[in-house]
C-alpha positions as semicolon CSV with decimal commas, in nm:
position;residue;x (nm);y (nm);z (nm)
1;M;4,211;12,859;-20,030
2;T;4,297;13,210;-20,135
3;T;4,078;13,499;-20,244
4;N;4,209;13,446;-20,600
5;S;4,058;13,104;-20,612
6;P;3,774;13,059;-20,862
7;S;3,595;12,881;-20,582
8;F;3,588;13,186;-20,362
9;Q;3,313;13,455;-20,370
10;R;3,195;13,732;-20,150
11;T;2,834;13,835;-20,086
12;Q;2,655;14,023;-19,802
13;V;2,417;13,752;-19,684
14;V;2,410;13,373;-19,725
15;I;2,074;13,211;-19,668
16;V;2,084;12,844;-19,592
17;G;1,752;12,690;-19,693
18;A;1,492;12,767;-19,962
19;G;1,167;12,728;-19,763
20;P;0,922;13,007;-19,690
21;A;1,147;13,174;-19,434
22;G;1,469;13,169;-19,639
23;L;1,303;13,270;-19,963
24;T;1,102;13,550;-19,804
25;V;1,425;13,695;-19,647
26;G;1,589;13,658;-19,986
27;N;1,317;13,847;-20,160
28;I;1,325;14,129;-19,902
29;L;1,697;14,167;-19,950
30;R;1,677;14,163;-20,328
31;A;1,411;14,428;-20,326
32;A;1,651;14,647;-20,128
33;S;1,945;14,562;-20,364
34;V;2,131;14,369;-20,094
35;D;2,357;14,093;-20,241
36;C;2,266;13,749;-20,118
37;V;2,288;13,380;-20,205
38;V;2,040;13,110;-20,122
39;L;2,175;12,762;-20,074
40;E;1,942;12,460;-20,081
41;T;2,022;12,087;-20,054
42;E;1,722;11,985;-20,260
43;S;1,645;12,064;-20,630
44;R;1,415;12,346;-20,731
45;A;1,162;12,090;-20,863
46;F;1,160;11,904;-20,530
47;I;1,089;12,203;-20,304
48;E;0,811;12,324;-20,540
49;R;0,619;12,006;-20,482
50;R;0,715;11,899;-20,127
51;P;0,389;11,861;-19,933
52;R;0,368;12,086;-19,626
53;A;0,130;12,326;-19,445
54;G;-0,153;12,513;-19,607
55;V;-0,304;12,759;-19,363
56;I;-0,175;13,119;-19,374
57;E;-0,307;13,376;-19,125
58;E;-0,439;13,707;-19,251
59;W;-0,161;13,924;-19,102
60;A;0,103;13,703;-19,278
61;V;-0,066;13,742;-19,606
62;N;-0,074;14,116;-19,554
63;G;0,295;14,108;-19,481
64;L;0,359;13,919;-19,808
65;R;0,137;14,161;-20,002
66;R;0,319;14,470;-19,872
67;R;0,645;14,321;-19,997
68;G;0,509;14,241;-20,336
69;L;0,494;13,861;-20,275
70;A;0,128;13,779;-20,259
71;D;-0,009;13,841;-20,612
72;Y;-0,050;13,470;-20,703
73;L;-0,165;13,376;-20,351
74;L;-0,444;13,639;-20,355
75;A;-0,559;13,523;-20,695
76;R;-0,578;13,154;-20,609
77;A;-0,605;13,104;-20,233
78;Q;-0,924;13,001;-20,057
79;R;-1,054;13,244;-19,796
80;H;-1,186;13,071;-19,483
81;T;-1,396;13,249;-19,213
82;A;-1,510;12,954;-18,996
83;C;-1,412;12,625;-18,852
84;E;-1,622;12,341;-18,712
85;F;-1,580;12,113;-18,414
86;R;-1,758;11,774;-18,427
87;F;-1,816;11,586;-18,104
88;G;-2,097;11,380;-17,954
89;G;-2,218;11,305;-18,311
90;E;-2,305;11,677;-18,366
91;R;-2,147;11,967;-18,541
92;Y;-2,066;12,302;-18,387
93;R;-1,965;12,577;-18,627
94;F;-1,730;12,855;-18,501
95;S;-1,766;13,160;-18,733
96;Y;-1,460;13,360;-18,638
97;G;-1,515;13,580;-18,942
98;D;-1,846;13,706;-18,808
99;L;-1,700;13,739;-18,463
100;T;-1,383;13,933;-18,555
101;G;-1,395;14,036;-18,917
102;R;-1,081;13,838;-18,977
103;H;-1,006;13,529;-19,179
104;H;-0,758;13,265;-19,282
105;W;-0,621;13,185;-19,625
106;V;-0,576;12,820;-19,742
107;Y;-0,280;12,808;-19,982
108;P;-0,056;12,499;-19,985
109;Q;0,307;12,564;-19,892
110;P;0,444;12,419;-20,219
111;L;0,250;12,688;-20,413
112;L;0,389;12,962;-20,186
113;V;0,741;12,831;-20,226
114;T;0,694;12,820;-20,602
115;D;0,577;13,181;-20,598
116;L;0,871;13,290;-20,378
117;V;1,129;13,105;-20,585
118;R;0,991;13,254;-20,910
119;E;1,000;13,603;-20,762
120;Y;1,345;13,565;-20,609
121;V;1,517;13,395;-20,909
122;D;1,323;13,482;-21,219
123;V;1,190;13,831;-21,136
124;R;1,433;13,986;-20,892
125;G;1,741;13,810;-21,027
126;G;1,841;13,646;-20,700
127;D;2,121;13,392;-20,682
128;A;1,977;13,054;-20,568
129;R;2,199;12,732;-20,578
130;F;2,007;12,409;-20,554
131;S;2,120;12,048;-20,487
132;V;2,426;12,155;-20,288
133;R;2,594;11,919;-20,042
134;D;2,811;11,925;-19,729
135;V;2,722;12,279;-19,618
136;E;2,956;12,412;-19,345
137;L;2,927;12,731;-19,144
138;R;3,245;12,890;-19,014
139;D;3,365;13,182;-18,804
140;L;3,019;13,284;-18,710
141;D;3,128;13,467;-18,391
142;S;3,364;13,686;-18,598
143;G;3,288;13,981;-18,828
144;H;3,377;13,766;-19,130
145;P;3,172;13,447;-19,135
146;S;3,177;13,211;-19,430
147;V;2,974;12,920;-19,566
148;S;3,131;12,640;-19,780
149;Y;2,954;12,375;-19,979
150;T;2,994;12,125;-20,256
151;C;2,835;12,205;-20,583
152;G;2,580;11,933;-20,683
153;D;2,652;11,957;-21,054
154;S;3,039;11,984;-21,063
155;G;3,138;11,839;-20,729
156;E;3,353;12,142;-20,680
157;R;3,408;12,272;-20,324
158;R;3,313;12,648;-20,297
159;M;3,315;12,907;-20,030
160;L;3,112;13,218;-19,974
161;A;3,243;13,492;-19,753
162;C;2,973;13,718;-19,608
163;D;2,856;13,952;-19,344
164;F;2,560;13,751;-19,215
165;V;2,427;13,398;-19,234
166;V;2,058;13,316;-19,223
167;G;1,994;12,964;-19,103
168;A;1,657;12,867;-19,249
169;D;1,729;12,499;-19,317
170;G;1,467;12,338;-19,097
171;A;1,478;12,095;-18,808
172;R;1,746;11,868;-18,953
173;G;1,969;12,133;-19,114
174;V;2,330;12,237;-19,028
175;S;2,251;12,589;-18,907
176;R;2,122;12,507;-18,560
177;A;2,394;12,247;-18,512
178;A;2,656;12,523;-18,591
179;M;2,578;12,693;-18,259
180;P;2,840;12,593;-18,003
181;P;2,735;12,363;-17,711
182;G;2,601;12,565;-17,416
183;H;2,525;12,875;-17,620
184;A;2,150;12,811;-17,671
185;R;1,888;12,619;-17,479
186;T;1,651;12,391;-17,670
187;A;1,323;12,350;-17,483
188;R;1,135;12,041;-17,610
189;H;0,778;11,906;-17,549
190;D;0,643;11,573;-17,668
191;Y;0,274;11,515;-17,685
192;G;0,288;11,140;-17,657
193;V;0,060;11,086;-17,950
194;A;0,100;11,081;-18,325
195;W;-0,111;11,171;-18,627
196;L;-0,147;10,981;-18,951
197;A;-0,111;11,254;-19,216
198;L;-0,301;11,188;-19,526
199;L;-0,366;11,357;-19,867
200;A;-0,672;11,248;-20,053
201;E;-0,745;11,313;-20,416
202;A;-1,098;11,407;-20,332
203;P;-1,271;11,746;-20,303
204;P;-1,322;11,891;-19,954
205;S;-1,632;11,766;-19,775
206;S;-1,693;12,100;-19,601
207;D;-1,633;12,467;-19,667
208;C;-1,423;12,499;-19,354
209;V;-1,172;12,307;-19,135
210;L;-1,324;12,025;-18,933
211;F;-1,195;11,907;-18,598
212;G;-1,327;11,566;-18,486
213;V;-1,310;11,510;-18,109
214;H;-1,385;11,149;-18,046
215;E;-1,301;10,870;-17,798
216;N;-1,128;10,682;-18,079
217;G;-0,891;10,977;-18,135
218;F;-0,878;11,307;-18,313
219;A;-0,959;11,347;-18,675
220;G;-0,906;11,661;-18,895
221;H;-1,026;11,769;-19,235
222;M;-0,850;12,061;-19,408
223;A;-0,900;12,178;-19,771
224;R;-0,587;12,203;-19,975
225;S;-0,741;12,276;-20,321
226;P;-1,076;12,219;-20,485
227;E;-0,947;11,869;-20,577
228;V;-0,728;11,774;-20,274
229;T;-0,809;11,734;-19,910
230;R;-0,565;11,699;-19,609
231;Y;-0,689;11,460;-19,338
232;Y;-0,536;11,371;-18,994
233;L;-0,609;11,070;-18,780
234;Q;-0,470;11,032;-18,429
235;C;-0,274;10,709;-18,391
236;P;-0,036;10,554;-18,136
237;S;0,317;10,684;-18,116
238;G;0,547;10,484;-18,335
239;D;0,260;10,346;-18,543
240;D;0,328;10,221;-18,895
241;P;0,135;10,357;-19,199
242;E;0,110;10,003;-19,322
243;N;-0,125;9,932;-19,029
244;W;-0,369;10,168;-19,196
245;P;-0,512;10,025;-19,521
246;D;-0,738;10,274;-19,708
247;D;-1,065;10,097;-19,595
248;R;-0,966;10,134;-19,228
249;I;-0,875;10,504;-19,276
250;W;-1,197;10,597;-19,435
251;S;-1,395;10,403;-19,184
252;E;-1,234;10,590;-18,895
253;L;-1,271;10,925;-19,068
254;H;-1,646;10,872;-19,111
255;V;-1,673;10,775;-18,743
256;R;-1,457;11,046;-18,594
257;L;-1,598;11,323;-18,814
258;A;-1,964;11,233;-18,778
259;G;-2,170;11,549;-18,760
260;G;-2,533;11,444;-18,751
261;A;-2,792;11,405;-19,012
262;D;-2,740;11,748;-19,167
263;A;-2,360;11,711;-19,216
264;Q;-2,232;11,647;-19,566
265;A;-2,086;11,295;-19,603
266;L;-1,710;11,269;-19,658
267;T;-1,612;11,236;-20,022
268;E;-1,364;10,954;-20,053
269;G;-1,081;10,930;-20,298
270;P;-0,736;10,778;-20,359
271;L;-0,487;10,842;-20,076
272;T;-0,164;10,978;-20,224
273;E;0,022;11,039;-19,895
274;K;0,024;10,834;-19,577
275;R;0,281;10,910;-19,305
276;V;0,295;10,911;-18,930
277;L;0,384;11,241;-18,750
278;A;0,522;11,213;-18,394
279;L;0,380;11,532;-18,235
280;H;0,643;11,742;-18,056
281;D;0,756;12,101;-18,021
282;Y;1,084;12,269;-17,961
283;V;1,219;12,621;-17,915
284;V;1,581;12,741;-17,944
285;E;1,675;13,035;-17,719
286;P;1,839;13,259;-17,838
287;M;1,775;13,229;-18,209
288;T;2,117;13,400;-18,281
289;Y;2,486;13,330;-18,250
290;G;2,730;13,596;-18,359
291;R;2,649;13,661;-18,725
292;L;2,411;13,366;-18,753
293;F;2,031;13,422;-18,730
294;L;1,800;13,128;-18,725
295;A;1,454;13,140;-18,878
296;G;1,160;12,909;-18,914
297;D;1,191;12,542;-18,816
298;A;1,562;12,581;-18,756
299;A;1,470;12,782;-18,452
300;H;1,140;12,651;-18,343
301;L;0,905;12,364;-18,438
302;V;0,540;12,366;-18,346
303;A;0,336;12,060;-18,407
304;P;0,062;12,092;-18,678
305;I;-0,204;12,101;-18,408
306;A;-0,282;12,463;-18,458
307;A;-0,143;12,514;-18,814
308;K;0,107;12,771;-18,697
309;G;0,446;12,661;-18,842
310;M;0,441;12,843;-19,169
311;N;0,303;13,153;-19,008
312;L;0,590;13,168;-18,754
313;A;0,841;13,115;-19,040
314;L;0,702;13,414;-19,223
315;H;0,697;13,627;-18,902
316;D;1,066;13,549;-18,849
317;A;1,141;13,635;-19,212
318;F;0,967;13,972;-19,210
319;L;1,150;14,074;-18,890
320;L;1,486;13,943;-19,009
321;G;1,467;14,064;-19,362
322;D;1,376;14,421;-19,259
323;A;1,640;14,420;-18,984
324;L;1,916;14,310;-19,223
325;V;1,821;14,575;-19,468
326;A;1,816;14,842;-19,196
327;Y;2,167;14,740;-19,085
328;L;2,329;14,693;-19,422
329;D;2,172;15,006;-19,578
330;G;2,205;15,245;-19,285
331;G;2,383;15,081;-18,996
332;D;2,078;15,061;-18,778
333;G;2,130;14,748;-18,558
334;E;1,829;14,774;-18,335
335;G;1,626;14,520;-18,535
336;L;1,912;14,267;-18,542
337;D;1,979;14,311;-18,172
338;G;1,610;14,256;-18,074
339;Y;1,536;13,993;-18,338
340;S;1,540;13,683;-18,113
341;Q;1,333;13,832;-17,838
342;A;1,073;13,976;-18,081
343;C;1,031;13,642;-18,261
344;L;1,014;13,436;-17,943
345;R;0,723;13,627;-17,789
346;R;0,501;13,510;-18,074
347;V;0,657;13,165;-18,080
348;W;0,584;13,095;-17,714
349;D;0,229;13,226;-17,749
350;Y;0,166;12,989;-18,036
351;Q;0,326;12,702;-17,857
352;E;0,100;12,757;-17,550
353;F;-0,212;12,769;-17,777
354;S;-0,100;12,442;-17,939
355;Q;-0,077;12,275;-17,606
356;W;-0,425;12,404;-17,512
357;L;-0,567;12,283;-17,833
358;S;-0,398;11,943;-17,803
359;E;-0,586;11,874;-17,485
360;V;-0,912;11,955;-17,664
361;Y;-0,820;11,724;-17,946
362;H;-0,682;11,433;-17,752
363;G;-0,836;11,453;-17,408
364;T;-1,134;11,233;-17,481
365;S;-0,919;10,945;-17,630
366;A;-0,694;10,923;-17,323
367;K;-0,929;10,689;-17,150
368;D;-0,922;10,920;-16,848
369;P;-1,274;11,034;-16,747
370;F;-1,132;11,347;-16,581
371;R;-0,954;11,460;-16,895
372;A;-1,266;11,381;-17,103
373;G;-1,479;11,584;-16,864
374;T;-1,251;11,891;-16,890
375;T;-1,226;11,855;-17,265
376;F;-1,603;11,879;-17,304
377;A;-1,610;12,170;-17,049
378;R;-1,366;12,363;-17,269
379;L;-1,575;12,299;-17,580
380;R;-1,904;12,392;-17,412
381;R;-1,741;12,713;-17,282
382;L;-1,624;12,798;-17,639
383;F;-1,981;12,788;-17,768
384;T;-2,160;12,948;-17,473
385;S;-1,925;13,230;-17,357
386;P;-1,860;13,531;-17,580
387;V;-1,543;13,605;-17,378
388;A;-1,408;13,256;-17,436
389;A;-1,503;13,268;-17,799
390;A;-1,320;13,597;-17,847
391;A;-1,007;13,465;-17,671
392;F;-1,005;13,155;-17,888
393;A;-1,053;13,352;-18,204
394;E;-0,764;13,577;-18,114
395;Q;-0,529;13,283;-18,062
396;Y;-0,658;13,090;-18,359
397;L;-0,606;13,387;-18,590
398;G;-0,292;13,521;-18,434
399;T;-0,437;13,871;-18,403
400;A;-0,325;13,976;-18,045
401;E;-0,227;14,337;-18,046
402;H;0,104;14,267;-17,869
403;Y;0,322;13,960;-17,840
């Protein structure tokens, strides 16, 4: 293929993956007039409706707002200032807003992706190519990397020469696999349990997130919108959703989320999603190879235990987008050089918190009286010790001064 070929093009940055991380980087680059192309294997319609996370931390929303990417979110998202643990048939409300003055936003990831695509493509004139196939990354350890792909519409093979590649194509994408063997270490942790992830066409049954700690297993309740609620039920690893008819699901949710006589009863509704999630984490170190920079789930996966995944993706994107602009506009390479280390400090902190919270969620169902005893000790400490409460709030909200 020669540079005169109609299938050859040059740009400054190629972004592989149109999730929150990739699209946020793309928007930061477009705002700075940096040429970039976003490649995505799915269609635009698909990524705008793909069910994913819904909790965004306050610092992440502030980062989006400063970059002009939060107008729709701030107009439509739900502001949450408390969560509630339910165990022993009682409810224990943890008002982190009163304790810290900080809050969460609930805004489903498909809505955020829709906002980011609209801003990138329709407002900032960004180049996004959907439904591409057979993406290949080449010459990443040189000063002249390239990305080739097959156009979904024409079947034509095309190549993009570039200065940098952003790998934001998730856990099963090609970017992480493009790192040569032995370059990076992937640290993995399996929790040994699974969650049945559910979406119910039913309004939330509480004004906050509910965590049910029960000997039958964990249960979770998270608002997604005024009409839709996300539920989780702990189940055995390798379980089949077909083992969970709707009647059984609602029965277990009522049992595991029981909160006493003054608790609002769960509002039932049709279950539109029912899938089993095997809970595991992984971290890739370093998150870079030559001119390739990983972001989001391509670099690290954190189980939905602490609702941290989308927040880590946005943190990566803020750091990487700003670092690329600094380098391409003025030759300042400090941000790119320190990118992996700066990201991983927060990544490992969130991973540790996820492990801690997992023991709270799952300890009583392990049929081990020692683990059950320590689980309830942790919960009692949370609601009796101001120091423990402050430490939990800091980790839950991601507000530590330094990572």
